[in-house]
C-alpha positions, 0 to 999 in steps of 0.5 A: 960708865953709868947706865943711863936711866930710860924716862924722863926726869918727872917728879911729883904726885899723882894722886891715881884712882886705881881700878878694880881688877889691877894690882897696884904694881901694874896700875903703878906701872901703867901710870908710870908708862903714861907720864914716860917717867924714870922713876915711880913707886907707890905708897900703900898696896891696894888688892887687886879687888880695891879701888881708890886712892894709890899715891904715885910718887915720880922721882925724887917724890920717891925718897919721901914715900915713908911718911905716906907709908905710915898715914891713917887711911879712910876706906868704904867697904861692904860687908857680905853676911853668912859666909867666909872665904878663904882671902876675906874677899869676894875672891876667894873660896868660901870656907865657912858658912853660917846663918844670919841671924835676925839683925836690926840696924841699930844692933849692927850699928852698936856693934861696930862702935864697940870696935872702935880703938885699938886692938890686936889683929892677926893679918891674914895669910893672904897678905904681903908679910913675908915669913922665912923670906916668902910672902904669905899669899904665895904660902896660903896659894900653896894651902900652907898656914904659918904663925903670924904675931898679932898687930896693935892697930888703931880704929880711929873711927866707924860707922854704919852707912847703909845695910840690908839685912832682911832676905837671903844676902844681907850685907852693911855698908862700913866707913872706917878711918884706920891706921897704918897695917890695919886689914879691912878684910880681917876687920870686916870677918871679926864684926861678923863674928861678933854679930853671930855669923860669918862674913867678908867683903865684896866691895873696898874703895880707899878715900883717903891716906894721909893728907889726899883725898878722894877729890884729887884723883884722877882714872887712867883713862883720865890721864890717857885722854890728855893732849900731851906730857905737860897736860899730864905733868900740871896734873902732879901735886908738888912733893912737898904736899907730902910733909905738910904734917912738919915744921918748916924753916927757911934757908939763908944763903949762907945756910943753903951753902952749908947743907950743900956740902953736908954742914949743918947749918942755921935757918929761920923757922916758917909757919909751923905744921899744925900739931898731928902725932907724926910731927910731934913724934920727931925724929930720934935726933931732934926734929924732923922739918921741911927746909926751904931756899927762895921759898922752893922746897929743896928737902929734910933736916933735923933741928938738933938740941942746940938748934942747927939744922943738919941734912937728912934728905936733900933732893938731888937737884938741891946737891948737884948745885954745890958742884956746878955753883 
């Protein structure tokens, strides 16, 4: 007999404001306990020092986590000038100091502008990337360094917010919009070097990931203060908010039954999604699309060259209906 999963069948997306000092996984587990959820996952790890937007996916929403892993992100960070650390942030040990030259804000802003665009970035040793089955940060803690391949990343936008460049501890605040796989710690260190000195970040806050921004975030304390389970679940966004960049189709009764049994179906297109790099890319076998029946989201399908929709990832509750109808 299959082992029954403990917890409640909670489905949806929580926009968690991760606190400083907690790993993303610890924050996830606290949220999961609060919601008494059977299944939960997060998209896009934040370092323990970092705060801000951590989308937590409950239940069926975890099936669509890849849609956010690929998303662009917006961060706000403070770059401390004069010293670099082994982790690239204030929690690491200082490995090099270099005097900070006399700088003006206009000079810093001009340097930041030069970092906008595609570029190669070498991932830091203190990262969750793996080498021969082991995470790089595990090797780094043992004092080891291994060869890493540079990654192609994009800085779509970057701007200077404020700066304090005089005195013994100069810094500047920066907001950036970057592609997946970008390490802001590494970017900040490279910017400091472009100014003729060393640097590391002392603050990092994620403000946006994909379609989500900071406006809808909730802290763990705010969730704990809600009176009951029903109130907590009312804070969750529906699953299909993860997929709003994709076009949508409405299934007929016949189409619904066909997809439930794994057969291709015809469907009427709904309003098209706004064109984005993600939606334009589509799927290797056709165009990925959201599927609805009676205006209720039921999963993802692919529109092939003949116009048929084949199932790609359907909600369990939708597929189970084929066995009970």
